[in-house]
Backbone as CSV, one residue per row, in Angstrom:
resi,resn,N_x,N_y,N_z,CA_x,CA_y,CA_z,C_x,C_y,C_z
1,UNK,10.359,13.945,70.468,11.164,14.414,69.383,10.373,14.452,68.093
2,UNK,10.634,15.481,67.404,10.000,15.602,66.086,11.028,15.270,65.023
3,UNK,10.565,14.457,64.075,11.415,14.120,62.934,10.895,14.842,61.711
4,UNK,11.801,15.360,60.929,11.406,16.034,59.687,11.472,15.004,58.556
5,UNK,10.343,14.831,57.872,10.249,13.880,56.760,10.298,14.673,55.464
6,UNK,11.193,14.251,54.563,11.286,14.891,53.250,10.341,14.174,52.298
7,UNK,9.435,14.916,51.715,8.465,14.319,50.799,8.080,15.342,49.743
8,UNK,7.440,14.841,48.696,6.957,15.721,47.630,5.515,16.104,47.914
9,UNK,5.178,17.292,47.475,3.795,17.719,47.659,2.914,17.075,46.594
10,UNK,1.640,17.111,46.827,0.683,16.524,45.879,0.736,17.240,44.535
11,UNK,1.030,18.515,44.550,1.121,19.289,43.298,2.328,18.836,42.488
12,UNK,3.449,18.621,43.109,4.639,18.147,42.395,4.411,16.767,41.784
13,UNK,3.783,15.889,42.553,3.494,14.541,42.051,2.528,14.598,40.885
14,UNK,1.528,15.442,40.957,0.546,15.581,39.870,1.219,16.127,38.612
15,UNK,2.081,17.116,38.759,2.783,17.678,37.596,3.670,16.610,36.959
16,UNK,4.379,15.844,37.767,5.237,14.784,37.226,4.407,13.736,36.490
17,UNK,3.271,13.361,37.062,2.396,12.378,36.419,1.853,12.902,35.089
18,UNK,1.453,14.150,35.038,0.944,14.749,33.799,2.039,14.774,32.738
19,UNK,3.256,15.117,33.110,4.361,15.130,32.144,4.661,13.729,31.623
20,UNK,4.632,12.734,32.488,4.852,11.353,32.042,3.747,10.885,31.098
21,UNK,2.511,11.217,31.413,1.402,10.840,30.523,1.503,11.542,29.181
22,UNK,1.892,12.791,29.181,2.069,13.533,27.927,3.158,12.884,27.078
23,UNK,4.257,12.530,27.677,5.333,11.850,26.964,4.855,10.496,26.430
24,UNK,4.122,9.765,27.220,3.575,8.471,26.810,2.683,8.624,25.580
25,UNK,1.791,9.604,25.575,0.885,9.791,24.444,1.628,10.248,23.188
26,UNK,2.673,11.023,23.341,3.470,11.437,22.181,4.162,10.230,21.564
27,UNK,4.732,9.357,22.394,5.404,8.158,21.891,4.410,7.222,21.214
28,UNK,3.243,7.031,21.806,2.212,6.162,21.210,1.766,6.720,19.861
29,UNK,1.557,8.012,19.756,1.150,8.637,18.489,2.217,8.431,17.418
30,UNK,3.472,8.554,17.792,4.573,8.328,16.857,4.576,6.879,16.364
31,UNK,4.422,5.927,17.277,4.411,4.514,16.888,3.231,4.173,15.977
32,UNK,2.087,4.758,16.231,0.909,4.519,15.381,1.146,5.086,13.985
33,UNK,1.731,6.275,13.892,1.976,6.865,12.572,3.015,6.060,11.792
34,UNK,4.030,5.532,12.467,5.023,4.694,11.793,4.372,3.411,11.294
35,UNK,3.501,2.838,12.086,2.801,1.617,11.689,1.904,1.868,10.473
36,UNK,1.205,2.986,10.457,0.354,3.326,9.312,1.190,3.544,8.054
37,UNK,2.308,4.213,8.196,3.181,4.462,7.041,3.722,3.149,6.490
38,UNK,4.072,2.224,7.374,4.569,0.919,6.945,3.487,0.163,6.184
39,UNK,2.257,0.198,6.680,1.152,-0.479,6.000,0.898,0.136,4.629
40,UNK,0.918,1.455,4.542,0.697,2.126,3.257,1.816,1.809,2.266
41,UNK,3.033,1.692,2.765,4.153,1.332,1.894,3.963,-0.087,1.346
42,UNK,3.553,-1.010,2.199,3.289,-2.381,1.738,2.141,-2.416,0.735
43,UNK,1.132,-1.607,0.970,-0.013,-1.566,0.048,0.405,-1.020,-1.317
44,UNK,1.238,0.011,-1.331,1.722,0.567,-2.603,2.606,-0.441,-3.331
45,UNK,3.437,-1.152,-2.591,4.289,-2.175,-3.195,3.432,-3.310,-3.775
46,UNK,2.378,-3.684,-3.048,1.474,-4.736,-3.525,0.761,-4.281,-4.793
47,UNK,0.303,-3.031,-4.835,-0.388,-2.511,-6.014,0.538,-2.500,-7.227
48,UNK,1.773,-2.076,-7.040,2.726,-2.059,-8.152,3.007,-3.480,-8.647
49,UNK,3.235,-4.401,-7.715,3.506,-5.792,-8.084,2.323,-6.395,-8.826
50,UNK,1.123,-6.140,-8.343,-0.072,-6.700,-8.980,-0.296,-6.091,-10.363
51,UNK,-0.129,-4.793,-10.509,-0.297,-4.157,-11.824,0.716,-4.679,-12.832
52,UNK,1.951,-4.852,-12.394,2.987,-5.407,-13.275,2.631,-6.832,-13.691
53,UNK,2.152,-7.611,-12.748,1.772,-8.998,-13.002,0.598,-9.083,-13.983
54,UNK,-0.401,-8.226,-13.807,-1.571,-8.215,-14.697,-1.150,-7.821,-16.112
55,UNK,-0.315,-6.797,-16.234,0.151,-6.365,-17.552,0.915,-7.481,-18.254
56,UNK,1.785,-8.155,-17.518,2.561,-9.259,-18.088,1.639,-10.392,-18.550
57,UNK,0.619,-10.700,-17.759,-0.311,-11.773,-18.126,-1.141,-11.416,-19.362
58,UNK,-1.527,-10.167,-19.479,-2.275,-9.744,-20.673,-1.410,-9.866,-21.920
59,UNK,-0.154,-9.462,-21.821,0.740,-9.531,-22.972,1.018,-10.973,-23.372
60,UNK,1.202,-11.843,-22.403,1.516,-13.241,-22.690,0.262,-14.101,-22.889
61,UNK,-0.909,-13.511,-22.669,-2.200,-14.206,-22.786,-2.248,-15.461,-21.902
62,UNK,-1.828,-15.279,-20.646,-1.912,-16.343,-19.646,-3.246,-16.224,-18.929
63,UNK,-4.229,-16.962,-19.383,-5.563,-16.874,-18.813,-5.964,-18.222,-18.221
64,UNK,-5.300,-18.619,-17.165,-5.646,-19.857,-16.473,-5.493,-19.620,-14.969
65,UNK,-6.168,-20.429,-14.179,-6.145,-20.280,-12.731,-4.824,-20.804,-12.178
66,UNK,-4.197,-20.002,-11.325,-2.914,-20.403,-10.748,-2.595,-19.566,-9.517
67,UNK,-1.568,-20.009,-8.799,-0.976,-19.230,-7.705,0.520,-19.173,-7.951
68,UNK,1.076,-17.980,-7.769,2.507,-17.795,-7.984,3.074,-16.954,-6.854
69,UNK,4.378,-17.050,-6.682,5.062,-16.252,-5.668,5.995,-15.280,-6.376
70,UNK,5.806,-14.001,-6.094,6.648,-12.932,-6.649,7.235,-12.151,-5.481
71,UNK,8.540,-12.152,-5.371,9.236,-11.495,-4.250,8.679,-12.056,-2.933
72,UNK,8.108,-11.224,-2.099,7.496,-11.697,-0.847,5.981,-11.771,-0.947
73,UNK,5.458,-11.746,-2.162,4.011,-11.709,-2.363,3.539,-13.010,-3.003
74,UNK,2.371,-13.443,-2.602,1.721,-14.572,-3.257,0.555,-14.015,-4.065
75,UNK,0.539,-14.310,-5.343,-0.497,-13.792,-6.239,-1.342,-14.967,-6.712
76,UNK,-2.652,-14.839,-6.546,-3.534,-15.884,-7.060,-4.367,-15.306,-8.197
77,UNK,-4.620,-16.149,-9.165,-5.385,-15.739,-10.344,-6.465,-16.783,-10.564
78,UNK,-7.715,-16.349,-10.563,-8.843,-17.251,-10.783,-9.592,-16.805,-12.042
79,UNK,-9.708,-17.719,-12.975,-10.324,-17.402,-14.265,-11.686,-18.085,-14.339
80,UNK,-12.704,-17.298,-14.708,-14.064,-17.821,-14.880,-14.659,-17.239,-16.153
81,UNK,-15.640,-17.921,-16.651,-16.387,-17.387,-17.784,-17.311,-16.298,-17.248
82,UNK,-17.402,-15.196,-17.972,-18.196,-14.072,-17.509,-19.634,-14.207,-17.990
83,UNK,-20.552,-14.382,-17.067,-21.995,-14.454,-17.333,-22.333,-15.356,-18.506
84,UNK,-21.728,-16.528,-18.549,-21.994,-17.546,-19.579,-21.768,-17.054,-21.006
85,UNK,-20.881,-16.125,-21.177,-20.524,-15.648,-22.510,-19.185,-16.272,-22.875
86,UNK,-19.160,-16.969,-23.984,-17.966,-17.722,-24.379,-16.765,-16.833,-24.677
87,UNK,-17.009,-15.624,-25.124,-15.889,-14.784,-25.549,-15.333,-13.909,-24.423
88,UNK,-15.971,-13.912,-23.243,-15.498,-13.063,-22.151,-15.023,-13.899,-20.966
89,UNK,-13.869,-13.532,-20.462,-13.334,-14.156,-19.257,-13.247,-13.110,-18.150
90,UNK,-13.608,-13.525,-16.944,-13.405,-12.675,-15.779,-12.236,-13.256,-14.992
91,UNK,-11.215,-12.449,-14.807,-10.030,-12.889,-14.081,-9.956,-12.084,-12.791
92,UNK,-9.965,-12.812,-11.674,-9.871,-12.154,-10.368,-8.474,-12.391,-9.801
93,UNK,-7.772,-11.300,-9.572,-6.423,-11.347,-9.016,-6.486,-10.982,-7.530
94,UNK,-5.732,-11.703,-6.724,-5.593,-11.384,-5.307,-4.116,-11.469,-4.957
95,UNK,-3.671,-10.521,-4.149,-2.272,-10.530,-3.728,-2.218,-10.579,-2.201
96,UNK,-1.370,-11.487,-1.709,-1.236,-11.730,-0.285,0.210,-11.523,0.128
97,UNK,0.413,-11.134,1.344,1.748,-11.142,1.940,2.023,-12.583,2.337
98,UNK,3.195,-13.096,2.038,3.478,-14.514,2.286,3.397,-14.880,3.759
99,UNK,3.700,-13.952,4.642,3.666,-14.256,6.067,2.346,-13.852,6.730
100,UNK,1.336,-13.512,5.930,0.052,-13.100,6.500,-0.840,-14.312,6.717
101,UNK,-2.011,-14.071,7.246,-2.974,-15.144,7.492,-3.927,-15.302,6.314
102,UNK,-3.397,-15.172,5.118,-4.144,-15.315,3.866,-5.277,-14.286,3.738
103,UNK,-5.079,-13.128,4.293,-5.999,-12.017,4.074,-5.399,-11.181,2.948
104,UNK,-6.111,-11.045,1.817,-5.517,-10.340,0.679,-5.300,-8.859,0.951
105,UNK,-4.163,-8.346,0.470,-3.898,-6.918,0.526,-4.764,-6.203,-0.494
106,UNK,-4.836,-6.778,-1.696,-5.593,-6.160,-2.783,-6.308,-7.219,-3.595
107,UNK,-7.417,-6.819,-4.194,-8.140,-7.662,-5.143,-8.433,-6.815,-6.371
108,UNK,-8.306,-7.427,-7.529,-8.670,-6.744,-8.781,-9.346,-7.751,-9.690
109,UNK,-10.361,-7.281,-10.387,-11.042,-8.120,-11.373,-10.867,-7.484,-12.748
110,UNK,-10.584,-8.315,-13.742,-10.342,-7.855,-15.105,-11.191,-8.667,-16.046
111,UNK,-11.805,-8.010,-17.033,-12.548,-8.713,-18.094,-11.673,-8.772,-19.338
112,UNK,-11.598,-9.942,-19.932,-10.804,-10.144,-21.121,-11.729,-10.618,-22.236
113,UNK,-11.677,-9.924,-23.363,-12.446,-10.332,-24.546,-11.554,-11.201,-25.414
114,UNK,-11.923,-12.458,-25.575,-11.100,-13.404,-26.323,-11.180,-13.194,-27.833
115,UNK,-12.153,-12.429,-28.301,-12.297,-12.183,-29.744,-11.183,-11.278,-30.260
116,UNK,-10.658,-10.429,-29.394,-9.612,-9.474,-29.830,-8.248,-10.039,-29.664
């Protein structure tokens, strides 16, 4: 007796596999672009927060080393004398995400002339 077996041909299986892989790559590309957009949004938020913080410190003349928490960001400020000149201060600002591994999102250095 002969039995008839129902099966798919190799061409059908290959076409199905190619379609699944194409769908997989489209989904992965979408997830990568969303992740990049999220990172860029956090970077823009960090830049705005840091610029606001620097402007406020210049106006209030807060020139001392400290760490502060603003929203979900940790901002550190390190003040040093610039090249042994008494009238110039170099202030290095770093902003971190509070839940990060202390890798700064942004760094900025500012020179302040104390004579003015």
